[in-house]
N, C-alpha and C positions, 0 to 999 in steps of 0.2 A: 261553730262556736257555741259553747254551753249557754243556756238561757240565763243563768245567774251572772256569768261574765259579761254577756251582752247588756244586761240591765245595769250592771255596775259601770260599764264604759259609757252607757247613755247618761247615767246620773252624773258622772264626772264631766261629760260634755255639756250637759245642761248647767252645771255649776259654773263652768268657765264662761259660757255664753250669757246665761241669764244673770249670773253674779257679776257681770260687767268686767271680768278679767280680760276677755278678748278685746273689748273696745278700748281698754286701757293700753293693751299692747299695740293696738292700731295707732293711738296717739303717739306712743314712743317711736314706732316705725316711721311715721310721717315726719317726726322731728329729726330723726337720723337722716332721712332722705334729703331734707333741706341742706344740711351740712355737706352731703355728698354732691348735690347739684351745684352748690356755690364754691366747691373745692376748699372747704374749710375743715379744720380738725374737728373731730367729734368731741362732744362735751363729756364730762366725767360721769361716773356711775351714779352719783347722788343727784345730778341734774335729771337724769332719766328716771331715777326713783321718784323724784318729786312729781314729774309729769304723770307717771303711772299712778302714783298714790292720789294725786289730785283728781284724776279722771275716775279712779275707783271710788273715791269718796263722793264726788258729785253725782255720778250715775246711780250708785246704790241709794243715796239719800233721796234722789228723785223717785226711784221705784218703791222705796219704803213708804213715802208719803202719798204716792199715787193711789187714788181710790176708784177711778173709772177707766175703762178701756173696752175694746171690743170683747164681747162676752165669749168669743171663740178663740181669744188670744191665749196660746200656750204659755207665753211669757207671763202674762198677767196672772194666770192660774198658778204658775210656779212661784211668783212673788208673794201671792196671798198665802201659799203653803209654806214659804220659807222666809218669813219676815225676819226671824232671828238671824238668818244668814246674811240678809242685807245689813243688819245692824253690825254684825261681826266685820263685814267688809268696810262699813263706814268707819268703824274704829281702827281697822287696819290702815285705811287711807289716811286718817288723822295722824297716826303714829309715823307712817312713812313720810308725810309732809314735814312733821316736826323734826325728824331725824335729818332730813336733807336740807332744811331751810338754812342751816349754818354754812352750807357750802355754796350758796348762791351769792351773786354780787349785788351791789347797790342798784345797778341797771336792771337786774332781774326783779328786785323788789318794786321798783317803779313801774315796770311792765306788769307785774302782778296786780298792783294797785289799779292800773288802767283796765286790765282784763276783769278784775273783780268787780269794779263799778258797773261795767257793761253786763256782766253775768247777773249781778244783783237786780239791775233794772229789767233783765229778761224774766227773772223768776219771781221777784217780790213785788207786791202791790205798792209801788212808790211813785207811779206816774200821776200827774195832777188832773186826772179825768174822772168823771163820775162813775162810769161803768167799767171801762177798760183801764186798769191801773198797772198792767204788766205788759212788757213788750211782746210776750208770747201770746197775748190776746189779740194782736194785730197780725193778720195772716202774712202779708208780704214782709213786714218788718221783722216778724218772727224768724223766717227762714234766712233773711239777710243777716240778722244779728247772730244766729246760731252758726252760720257759715263763717262770719267774720271772727267770732271768738275762737273757733277751731283753727282758723288760718293764723290768727295772732299767736296762739299757743304753739302751733307746729312750724311756723315760718319765722315770725318776728322774735319770739321768746328764745329759740335756740341760738340765734346769731347776734342778738342785740349787743353783746359785749365783745364780739369778734369781728364784726363786719360793718362797714359804712353803707348807708342806704344809696344804692346806685340803680341803674337801669336793669341790670341782671336780677337784683333782688326784687324789684317791683314786678318783673315778668314772672318770677317764681311765685310771688305773693298772689298776683292776679290769677294765674293759672290754677294755683291750689284752691283759691276761693271758688272758682268756677267748678272745679272738680268736687269740692265738698258741697257746694250748692246743689249739684246734680244728685249726690247721694241723699242729702236732706230732702230734696224734692220727691225722690222715690219713696221715702218714708211718709211724707205728707200725703202722697197719693194713697198709700196703704191705709192711712188713718182718716180718710175722707168721711166714712160713715159716722165715726165718733165725733170728729170736729164739726160736721154739719149739724149733728144732733145737739151739740153744746153751743152752737152759734159762733164758733171760731172760724172766721173766713180766711182759711189758709189759701195759698195760691191755687191749688187744685180745686178747692171748693168754689173759688171765685171765677176761674177761667174754664173749669171743666177738666175732667180726667184726660180726655183725648188731647186737648190742647197742652196739658201739662206734660204728657209724654212727648209731644212734638217739641216742646221747649227743651226737654232733656236732650233730644237728639241734636238740636241746633247748638246747644251749649257744648256738647261733646265735640262737634265739628270745630267750634271756636277754641276749645281746649287744644285740639291738634294744631290749629292755625297758630296759636301762641307758641306751641312747642317748636314749630318750624321757624317762627320769628326769633326764638331764643338761639337758634343756630348762628345768627348774625353776631351774637355776643360771645358765645362759646361754641365754636364750630366742631361739635362732637356728634357724629351721626348715631352712635349706639344709644345714648340717652334718648334721642328722638325716637328711635325704634321702640325703646321701652315705653315711652308715652303713647305711641300709636297702639301698641299691644294692650296697654292699660285701658285706653279708650274703647277699643273693640271688646275687651273682656267685660268692661263695665256695661256696655250696651247689651251684651248677651245676658249678663246676670240680671239686669233690671228687667229685660224681656222675660227671662225665666221666672222671676219673682212675680211679674204681672200675671203669668199663667198658673203659678203655684203659690197661692197667697198664704204660705205657712210662715210663721215667725222666723224659723231658721233660714228661710230663703233670703230674708232681709238681714238678720243679725249676724249670720255667718257669711252669706253670699255678698250682699250689698256692702256691708261694713268691711268685709274681707278684702274688698278692692283697694282699701288703703294699704294693707299689708302687702298685697300682691304688687301694687305700684312701687312700693319701697324695695321689695325684693328684685323687681325687674330693673330698677335704677342701679341697685348695688351690683347686680349681675352685669349690667351694661358697662360699668366702669371696670369690672374685673376682667372682662374679655376685650376691652378696648386696648389697642396697641399703646404700649408705654413709650 
């Protein structure tokens, strides 16, 4: 491969990953997976455009205003050098949300209000405490809230107008939250040096990195156990196989990221487990006997 072409491909890859296009696709893929698991029709294009655009807006705004990070972070260096690109994606996200808002239902608006309140409390200094005024300033509460918001967006939001709340829904909800908690915990482990320096007592800072990895492995076992339990509601072995493969792949990727602490190992590898799981679930239904 010519050096110029390799550089161009790398630049495009960095734009997709560091510009938060990839994580926005992860949100869409998880939302589609929910409908597949619950045997519900997929939502329309503009619904998924809204989820993509909202994620694109939220993450690019976060990295645009972020001022501290690990000094060796390739992502932080890219953000500092491409602040205008973050602004372009913020604007793109706003336009996408405005275009797709008209196609959402009243239940979607109510769900967005709930998710928006939680997100605001996560990021904005609105809590009535003297020093810690944001949810993200509280270690354990931070990771629980982040996992909850992602679960609400990718499990509750896609089916709120299609599906009643039953045991199958709650199993999918709880399993998804555990899975997302694991991914968030892996990122918190990566950020231990910065969080410890800034006095943010995340879970890995509080219990130690070794215990945090042990918790990840226990939660992945619980994830598989819930997948087996799900068989009692929908006796389909192929989706179970998809979840087991997803858990094993997540274990391997997190272990790889632990040994190769490059941003891409997390942003492409760990985050990529969301898309991988959605693809495995889609494949499992495609190969299942009709």
